[in-house]
DSSP file (Angstrom, degrees, kcal/mol; ACC not computed):
  #  RESIDUE AA STRUCTURE BP1 BP2  ACC     N-H-->O    O-->H-N    N-H-->O    O-->H-N    TCO  KAPPA ALPHA  PHI   PSI    X-CA   Y-CA   Z-CA
    1    1 A M              0   0    0      0, 0.0     2,-0.7     0, 0.0    38,-0.0   0.000 360.0 360.0 360.0 126.7    0.0    0.0    0.0
    2    2 A D        -     0   0    0      2,-0.0     2,-0.5     0, 0.0     0, 0.0  -0.862 360.0-175.4 -98.7 111.0    1.4    3.4   -1.0
    3    3 A L        -     0   0    0     -2,-0.7     2,-0.4     2,-0.0    32,-0.1  -0.938   8.7-172.7-116.3 120.7    0.1    5.8    1.6
    4    4 A S        -     0   0    0     -2,-0.5     3,-0.0     0, 0.0    -2,-0.0  -0.904  20.8-131.7-106.6 137.7    0.8    9.5    1.4
    5    5 A L        -     0   0    0     -2,-0.4    46,-0.1     1,-0.1    45,-0.0  -0.581  30.1 -99.2 -86.4 149.7   -0.2   11.8    4.2
    6    6 A P        -     0   0    0      0, 0.0    -1,-0.1     0, 0.0     0, 0.0  -0.399  29.9-155.7 -66.6 150.5   -2.1   15.0    3.7
    7    7 A S        +     0   0    0      4,-0.1    -2,-0.0    -3,-0.0    44,-0.0   0.269  46.7 120.7-115.0   7.3    0.2   18.0    3.6
    8    8 A G  S  > S-     0   0    0      1,-0.1     4,-2.0     4,-0.0     5,-0.2  -0.127  76.2-102.4 -68.0 173.2   -2.1   20.9    4.6
    9    9 A A  H  > S+     0   0    0      1,-0.2     4,-2.8     2,-0.2     5,-0.2   0.912 120.7  49.8 -59.0 -45.9   -1.7   23.2    7.5
   10   10 A A  H  > S+     0   0    0      1,-0.2     4,-2.2     2,-0.2    -1,-0.2   0.886 111.9  48.1 -67.1 -40.0   -4.4   21.4    9.6
   11   11 A A  H  > S+     0   0    0      2,-0.2     4,-2.0     1,-0.2    -1,-0.2   0.889 112.9  48.3 -67.4 -40.0   -2.9   17.9    9.0
   12   12 A T  H  X S+     0   0    0     -4,-2.0     4,-2.0     1,-0.2    -2,-0.2   0.951 113.7  46.6 -68.1 -47.9    0.6   19.1    9.9
   13   13 A A  H  X S+     0   0    0     -4,-2.8     4,-2.5     1,-0.2    -2,-0.2   0.853 110.6  52.5 -64.2 -36.3   -0.6   20.8   13.1
   14   14 A A  H  X S+     0   0    0     -4,-2.2     4,-2.8     1,-0.2    -1,-0.2   0.893 108.8  49.9 -66.6 -38.5   -2.7   17.7   14.1
   15   15 A A  H  X S+     0   0    0     -4,-2.0     4,-2.6     2,-0.2    -2,-0.2   0.892 111.1  50.7 -64.0 -36.6    0.4   15.5   13.7
   16   16 A E  H  X S+     0   0    0     -4,-2.0     4,-2.0     2,-0.2    -2,-0.2   0.919 111.8  46.1 -65.8 -44.8    2.3   18.0   15.8
   17   17 A V  H  X S+     0   0    0     -4,-2.5     4,-2.4     2,-0.2    -2,-0.2   0.937 112.5  50.8 -63.4 -44.8   -0.4   18.0   18.5
   18   18 A A  H  X S+     0   0    0     -4,-2.8     4,-1.2     1,-0.2    -2,-0.2   0.934 111.8  47.6 -58.1 -46.9   -0.6   14.1   18.5
   19   19 A A  H  < S+     0   0    0     -4,-2.6    -1,-0.2     1,-0.2    -2,-0.2   0.866 113.9  47.8 -65.5 -33.6    3.2   13.8   18.8
   20   20 A A  H  < S+     0   0    0     -4,-2.0    -1,-0.2     1,-0.2    -2,-0.2   0.831 122.8  31.6 -75.0 -33.0    3.2   16.4   21.7
   21   21 A Y  H  < S+     0   0    0     -4,-2.4     2,-0.3    -5,-0.1    -2,-0.2   0.382 108.2  72.0-110.1   8.8    0.5   14.8   23.7
   22   22 A S  S  < S-     0   0    0     -4,-1.2    40,-0.0    -5,-0.2    43,-0.0  -0.883  75.6-115.2-120.4 149.0    0.7   11.0   22.9
   23   23 A S     >  -     0   0    0     -2,-0.3     4,-2.5     1,-0.1     5,-0.2  -0.367  41.3-103.8 -66.5 163.1    3.1    8.3   23.8
   24   24 A P  H  > S+     0   0    0      0, 0.0     4,-2.3     0, 0.0     5,-0.2   0.871 124.1  50.6 -54.6 -36.7    5.0    6.8   21.0
   25   25 A S  H  > S+     0   0    0      2,-0.2     4,-2.0     1,-0.2     5,-0.1   0.893 111.9  46.9 -70.7 -38.6    2.7    3.8   21.1
   26   26 A L  H  > S+     0   0    0      2,-0.2     4,-2.4     1,-0.2    -1,-0.2   0.905 110.3  52.4 -70.8 -39.8   -0.4    5.9   21.0
   27   27 A L  H  X S+     0   0    0     -4,-2.5     4,-2.3     2,-0.2     5,-0.2   0.942 111.3  47.0 -60.6 -48.5    1.0    8.0   18.2
   28   28 A N  H  X S+     0   0    0     -4,-2.3     4,-2.3     1,-0.2    -1,-0.2   0.874 108.6  55.3 -59.6 -37.2    1.7    4.9   16.2
   29   29 A H  H  X S+     0   0    0     -4,-2.0     4,-2.4     2,-0.2    -1,-0.2   0.926 107.1  50.2 -63.4 -44.0   -1.8    3.7   17.0
   30   30 A S  H  X S+     0   0    0     -4,-2.4     4,-2.0     2,-0.2    -2,-0.2   0.932 110.3  50.4 -63.3 -44.2   -3.2    7.0   15.5
   31   31 A M  H  X S+     0   0    0     -4,-2.3     4,-2.7     1,-0.2    -1,-0.2   0.904 110.1  49.5 -62.0 -40.1   -1.1    6.5   12.3
   32   32 A R  H  X S+     0   0    0     -4,-2.3     4,-2.9    -5,-0.2     5,-0.3   0.899 106.8  54.8 -65.5 -38.0   -2.3    3.0   11.9
   33   33 A V  H  X S+     0   0    0     -4,-2.4     4,-2.3     2,-0.2    -2,-0.2   0.939 110.7  46.9 -58.8 -43.6   -6.0    4.1   12.4
   34   34 A Y  H  X S+     0   0    0     -4,-2.0     4,-2.8     2,-0.2     5,-0.3   0.970 113.9  47.3 -63.5 -52.9   -5.4    6.6    9.5
   35   35 A A  H  X S+     0   0    0     -4,-2.7     4,-2.5     1,-0.2    -2,-0.2   0.918 114.3  45.8 -58.5 -44.0   -3.7    3.9    7.3
   36   36 A W  H  X S+     0   0    0     -4,-2.9     4,-3.1     2,-0.2     5,-0.3   0.894 111.2  52.7 -66.9 -39.4   -6.4    1.3    7.9
   37   37 A A  H  X S+     0   0    0     -4,-2.3     4,-2.6    -5,-0.3    -2,-0.2   0.924 111.9  46.7 -61.7 -43.1   -9.3    3.9    7.3
   38   38 A V  H  X S+     0   0    0     -4,-2.8     4,-2.9     2,-0.2     5,-0.3   0.951 113.4  47.9 -64.2 -49.4   -7.7    4.8    4.0
   39   39 A A  H  X S+     0   0    0     -4,-2.5     4,-2.9    -5,-0.3    -2,-0.2   0.940 114.6  45.9 -59.8 -48.7   -7.2    1.2    2.9
   40   40 A L  H  X S+     0   0    0     -4,-3.1     4,-1.7     1,-0.2     6,-0.3   0.955 114.0  48.7 -61.4 -47.3  -10.8    0.3    3.9
   41   41 A G  H  <>S+     0   0    0     -4,-2.6     5,-3.5    -5,-0.3     4,-0.4   0.922 114.5  44.1 -54.8 -47.5  -12.2    3.3    2.2
   42   42 A E  H ><5S+     0   0    0     -4,-2.9     3,-0.8     1,-0.2    -1,-0.2   0.891 111.6  53.6 -63.8 -42.6  -10.3    2.7   -1.0
   43   43 A A  H 3<5S+     0   0    0     -4,-2.9    -1,-0.2    -5,-0.3    -2,-0.2   0.751 116.2  39.0 -66.5 -25.4  -11.1   -1.0   -1.0
   44   44 A H  T 3<5S-     0   0    0     -4,-1.7    -1,-0.2    -5,-0.2    -2,-0.2   0.359 111.9-114.0-107.4   3.7  -14.8   -0.3   -0.7
   45   45 A G  T < 5 +     0   0    0     -3,-0.8     2,-0.6    -4,-0.4    -3,-0.2   0.852  59.4 158.7  70.9  33.0  -15.0    2.7   -3.0
   46   46 A V      < -     0   0    0     -5,-3.5     2,-0.3    -6,-0.3    -1,-0.2  -0.814  36.0-138.4 -93.7 126.4  -16.0    5.0   -0.1
   47   47 A A        +     0   0    0     -2,-0.6     2,-0.3    -5,-0.0    -5,-0.0  -0.634  31.4 173.1 -79.7 136.7  -15.3    8.6   -0.8
   48   48 A F        -     0   0    0     -2,-0.3     2,-0.9   -10,-0.0     3,-0.1  -0.986  41.9-106.7-146.6 155.2  -13.8   10.5    2.2
   49   49 A D     >  -     0   0    0     -2,-0.3     4,-2.7     1,-0.2     5,-0.2  -0.745  32.4-159.8 -80.5 108.0  -12.3   13.9    3.1
   50   50 A D  H  > S+     0   0    0     -2,-0.9     4,-2.1     1,-0.2    -1,-0.2   0.842  86.8  47.3 -63.1 -39.2   -8.6   13.0    3.5
   51   51 A E  H  > S+     0   0    0      2,-0.2     4,-3.1     1,-0.2     5,-0.2   0.928 114.1  47.4 -66.3 -47.8   -7.6   15.9    5.6
   52   52 A L  H  > S+     0   0    0      1,-0.2     4,-2.4     2,-0.2    -2,-0.2   0.903 112.3  50.4 -63.5 -41.3  -10.6   15.5    8.0
   53   53 A L  H  X S+     0   0    0     -4,-2.7     4,-2.7     2,-0.2     5,-0.2   0.928 111.8  47.2 -62.4 -44.1   -9.9   11.7    8.2
   54   54 A F  H  X S+     0   0    0     -4,-2.1     4,-2.6    -5,-0.2     5,-0.2   0.953 112.9  48.6 -66.6 -45.0   -6.2   12.3    9.0
   55   55 A V  H  X S+     0   0    0     -4,-3.1     4,-2.4     1,-0.2    -1,-0.2   0.929 112.5  48.6 -55.5 -44.3   -7.0   15.0   11.7
   56   56 A A  H  X S+     0   0    0     -4,-2.4     4,-1.2    -5,-0.2    -1,-0.2   0.902 111.9  49.4 -66.2 -39.8   -9.6   12.8   13.3
   57   57 A A  H  < S+     0   0    0     -4,-2.7     4,-0.3    -5,-0.2    -1,-0.2   0.904 112.7  47.2 -65.0 -38.4   -7.1    9.8   13.3
   58   58 A M  H  < S+     0   0    0     -4,-2.6     3,-0.2    -5,-0.2    -2,-0.2   0.874 124.6  31.4 -68.6 -34.7   -4.4   12.0   14.9
   59   59 A L  H >< S+     0   0    0     -4,-2.4     3,-1.4    -5,-0.2     4,-0.3   0.393  85.9 101.4-105.3   2.0   -6.8   13.5   17.6
   60   60 A H  T 3< S+     0   0    0     -4,-1.2     3,-0.2     1,-0.3    -1,-0.2   0.813  94.1  32.5 -66.5 -24.6   -9.2   10.7   18.2
   61   61 A D  T >  S+     0   0    0     -4,-0.3     3,-2.7    -3,-0.2     4,-0.4   0.233  82.8 111.1-107.8  13.1   -7.6    9.6   21.5
   62   62 A V  G X   +     0   0    0     -3,-1.4     3,-1.6     1,-0.3     6,-0.3   0.780  66.7  71.4 -61.7 -23.1   -6.3   13.0   22.7
   63   63 A G  G 3  S+     0   0    0     -4,-0.3    -1,-0.3     1,-0.3     7,-0.3   0.635  87.2  65.2 -72.2  -7.0   -8.8   12.9   25.5
   64   64 A L  G <  S+     0   0    0     -3,-2.7    -1,-0.3     5,-0.1    -2,-0.2   0.708  78.7 100.8 -77.4 -21.0   -6.6   10.2   27.1
   65   65 A A  S X> S-     0   0    0     -3,-1.6     3,-1.7    -4,-0.4     4,-1.1  -0.403  81.8-127.2 -66.6 139.0   -3.8   12.7   27.6
   66   66 A P  T 34 S+     0   0    0      0, 0.0     3,-0.5     0, 0.0    -1,-0.1   0.850 108.8  60.3 -50.8 -36.6   -3.7   14.0   31.2
   67   67 A E  T 34 S+     0   0    0      1,-0.2    -4,-0.1   -46,-0.1    -2,-0.1   0.720 116.3  31.3 -71.9 -19.6   -3.8   17.5   29.9
   68   68 A F  T <4 S+     0   0    0     -3,-1.7    -1,-0.2    -6,-0.3    14,-0.1   0.404  89.4 125.6-113.6  -2.5   -7.2   16.9   28.2
   69   69 A D     <  -     0   0    0     -4,-1.1     2,-0.4    -3,-0.5    -5,-0.1  -0.260  41.9-160.2 -63.3 143.7   -8.6   14.4   30.6
   70   70 A S        -     0   0    0      3,-0.4     3,-0.1    -7,-0.3     8,-0.1  -0.990  21.7-158.6-129.3 133.5  -12.0   15.2   32.1
   71   71 A H  S    S+     0   0    0     -2,-0.4    -1,-0.1     1,-0.2    -2,-0.0   0.625  97.2  48.5 -82.0 -10.8  -13.6   13.8   35.1
   72   72 A T  S    S+     0   0    0      1,-0.1    -1,-0.2     2,-0.1    -2,-0.0   0.570 111.4  44.8-104.3  -8.8  -17.1   14.8   33.8
   73   73 A K  S    S-     0   0    0     -3,-0.1    -3,-0.4     2,-0.0    -1,-0.1  -0.979  87.0-103.7-136.3 148.1  -17.0   13.4   30.3
   74   74 A P     >  -     0   0    0      0, 0.0     4,-2.5     0, 0.0     3,-0.4  -0.238  42.8-109.0 -57.9 154.2  -15.8   10.1   28.7
   75   75 A F  H  > S+     0   0    0      1,-0.2     4,-2.5     2,-0.2   -12,-0.2   0.830 118.5  55.1 -67.1 -29.1  -12.4   10.6   27.0
   76   76 A E  H  > S+     0   0    0      2,-0.2     4,-1.6     1,-0.2    -1,-0.2   0.838 110.3  47.1 -73.8 -32.0  -13.9   10.3   23.4
   77   77 A V  H  > S+     0   0    0     -3,-0.4     4,-1.8     2,-0.2    -2,-0.2   0.888 111.4  49.3 -70.6 -43.0  -16.3   13.2   24.3
   78   78 A A  H  X S+     0   0    0     -4,-2.5     4,-2.0     1,-0.2    -2,-0.2   0.932 112.3  50.6 -62.0 -45.7  -13.5   15.3   25.8
   79   79 A G  H  X S+     0   0    0     -4,-2.5     4,-3.0     1,-0.2    -2,-0.2   0.872 104.2  56.8 -60.9 -38.6  -11.5   14.5   22.6
   80   80 A G  H  X S+     0   0    0     -4,-1.6     4,-2.2     1,-0.2    -1,-0.2   0.903 108.1  48.3 -60.1 -41.0  -14.4   15.6   20.4
   81   81 A H  H  X S+     0   0    0     -4,-1.8     4,-2.2     2,-0.2    -2,-0.2   0.893 111.0  49.0 -68.8 -39.4  -14.4   19.0   22.1
   82   82 A V  H  X S+     0   0    0     -4,-2.0     4,-3.0     1,-0.2    -2,-0.2   0.936 111.3  51.4 -62.9 -43.4  -10.7   19.3   21.6
   83   83 A G  H  X S+     0   0    0     -4,-3.0     4,-2.7     1,-0.2    -2,-0.2   0.897 108.2  51.3 -58.1 -42.9  -11.1   18.4   18.0
   84   84 A W  H  X S+     0   0    0     -4,-2.2     4,-2.3     2,-0.2    -1,-0.2   0.930 112.7  45.1 -56.4 -50.2  -13.8   21.0   17.5
   85   85 A V  H  X S+     0   0    0     -4,-2.2     4,-2.6     2,-0.2    -2,-0.2   0.930 112.4  52.2 -64.5 -44.6  -11.6   23.8   19.1
   86   86 A F  H  X S+     0   0    0     -4,-3.0     4,-1.4     1,-0.2    -2,-0.2   0.953 111.2  47.7 -55.6 -50.8   -8.6   22.6   16.9
   87   87 A A  H  <>S+     0   0    0     -4,-2.7     5,-2.6     1,-0.2     4,-0.3   0.829 108.9  52.3 -58.4 -37.6  -10.8   22.8   13.8
   88   88 A A  H ><5S+     0   0    0     -4,-2.3     3,-1.6     1,-0.2    -1,-0.2   0.929 109.3  51.1 -66.4 -42.7  -12.1   26.3   14.7
   89   89 A G  H 3<5S+     0   0    0     -4,-2.6    -2,-0.2     1,-0.3    -1,-0.2   0.786 106.3  55.3 -64.0 -24.5   -8.4   27.4   15.1
   90   90 A A  T 3<5S-     0   0    0     -4,-1.4    -1,-0.3    -5,-0.2    -2,-0.2   0.509 118.8-113.5 -83.6  -3.7   -7.7   26.0   11.8
   91   91 A G  T < 5 +     0   0    0     -3,-1.6    -3,-0.2    -4,-0.3    -2,-0.1   0.659  58.3 160.0  87.1  13.7  -10.4   28.0   10.3
   92   92 A W      < -     0   0    0     -5,-2.6    -1,-0.2     1,-0.1     5,-0.0  -0.402  47.1-101.9 -72.2 147.1  -12.7   25.2    9.3
   93   93 A P     >  -     0   0    0      0, 0.0     4,-1.9     0, 0.0     3,-0.3  -0.266  36.3-104.4 -64.9 159.9  -16.3   26.0    8.6
   94   94 A A  H  > S+     0   0    0      1,-0.2     4,-3.0     2,-0.2     5,-0.2   0.886 118.8  54.1 -57.0 -44.8  -18.8   25.1   11.5
   95   95 A A  H  > S+     0   0    0      1,-0.2     4,-2.2     2,-0.2    -1,-0.2   0.911 110.1  45.9 -60.1 -43.4  -20.2   22.0    9.6
   96   96 A R  H  > S+     0   0    0     -3,-0.3     4,-1.8     2,-0.2    -1,-0.2   0.836 111.7  51.6 -71.5 -30.7  -16.8   20.5    9.2
   97   97 A R  H  X S+     0   0    0     -4,-1.9     4,-2.5     2,-0.2     5,-0.2   0.941 110.8  49.1 -61.5 -49.1  -15.8   21.2   12.8
   98   98 A D  H  X S+     0   0    0     -4,-3.0     4,-2.7     1,-0.2    -2,-0.2   0.912 109.4  52.7 -61.5 -39.4  -19.0   19.5   14.0
   99   99 A R  H  X S+     0   0    0     -4,-2.2     4,-2.2    -5,-0.2    -1,-0.2   0.843 108.0  50.2 -69.5 -33.2  -18.2   16.6   11.7
  100  100 A L  H  X S+     0   0    0     -4,-1.8     4,-2.3     2,-0.2    -1,-0.2   0.951 112.7  46.4 -67.1 -48.0  -14.7   16.1   13.2
  101  101 A A  H  X S+     0   0    0     -4,-2.5     4,-2.8     1,-0.2     5,-0.2   0.915 112.1  51.5 -59.6 -42.3  -16.0   16.2   16.7
  102  102 A E  H  X S+     0   0    0     -4,-2.7     4,-2.5    -5,-0.2    -1,-0.2   0.911 109.1  49.3 -61.1 -43.1  -18.7   13.8   15.8
  103  103 A V  H  X S+     0   0    0     -4,-2.2     4,-0.7     2,-0.2    -1,-0.2   0.904 113.3  47.9 -61.1 -42.2  -16.2   11.3   14.2
  104  104 A I  H >< S+     0   0    0     -4,-2.3     3,-1.0     1,-0.2     4,-0.3   0.961 113.6  46.2 -64.7 -52.5  -14.0   11.5   17.3
  105  105 A V  H >< S+     0   0    0     -4,-2.8     3,-1.0     1,-0.2    -2,-0.2   0.903 113.9  48.4 -54.4 -47.1  -16.9   11.0   19.7
  106  106 A R  H >< S+     0   0    0     -4,-2.5     3,-2.3     1,-0.2    -1,-0.2   0.574  82.4  91.6 -75.3 -11.5  -18.4    8.1   17.7
  107  107 A H  T << S+     0   0    0     -3,-1.0    -1,-0.2    -4,-0.7    -2,-0.1   0.727  89.0  50.4 -64.1 -15.7  -15.1    6.2   17.3
  108  108 A M  T <  S+     0   0    0     -3,-1.0    -1,-0.3    -4,-0.3    -2,-0.1   0.445  82.9 121.1 -95.2  -2.4  -16.0    4.3   20.5
  109  109 A A    <   -     0   0    0     -3,-2.3     3,-0.1     1,-0.2    -3,-0.0  -0.391  64.7-137.3 -64.4 136.6  -19.5    3.4   19.4
  110  110 A A  S    S+     0   0    0      1,-0.2     2,-0.3    -2,-0.1    -1,-0.2   0.831  88.7   7.8 -58.9 -32.9  -20.3   -0.3   19.2
  111  111 A E        -     0   0    0     -5,-0.0     2,-0.5     2,-0.0    -1,-0.2  -0.984  61.7-159.8-155.2 135.8  -22.0    0.2   16.0
  112  112 A V        -     0   0    0     -2,-0.3     5,-0.1    -3,-0.1     3,-0.0  -0.986  26.0-128.3-122.8 122.1  -22.5    3.0   13.5
  113  113 A D    >>  -     0   0    0     -2,-0.5     3,-2.3     1,-0.2     4,-0.8  -0.567  13.1-143.7 -71.5 116.4  -25.3    2.9   11.0
  114  114 A P  G >4 S+     0   0    0      0, 0.0     3,-0.6     0, 0.0    -1,-0.2   0.795  99.1  61.9 -49.3 -34.4  -23.8    3.4    7.6
  115  115 A A  G 34 S+     0   0    0      1,-0.3    -2,-0.1     2,-0.2    -3,-0.0   0.734 106.5  45.0 -70.1 -20.5  -26.9    5.4    6.5
  116  116 A E  G <4        0   0    0     -3,-2.3    -1,-0.3     1,-0.1    -3,-0.1   0.525 360.0 360.0 -92.8 -10.4  -26.2    7.9    9.3
  117  117 A D    <<        0   0    0     -4,-0.8    -2,-0.2    -3,-0.6    -1,-0.1   0.366 360.0 360.0-121.5 360.0  -22.5    8.2    8.5
């Protein structure tokens, strides 16, 4: 598989955030998440927003970092909030910010209905 990473400013910043707040094993996990998601999407002919997918993969477990840990919210919900703020700082439109947060929050769902996603 020939995998190229998105090169936009948001993707670069997300990789920096993930590297700064993740252990090496968690950072590698996030990279594998992106690689597997791309491979599955391509294998099944699913169109996807590559930059949003990469940013979501890099930030999906950021709620596990002590700096972003919340005693009032599950880690995936806390991570969704971090993702939304990150996307706002990147200048993403509100709908794209909401989508990023939704993807991060839903990554722990036991099942996601394809009709809703």
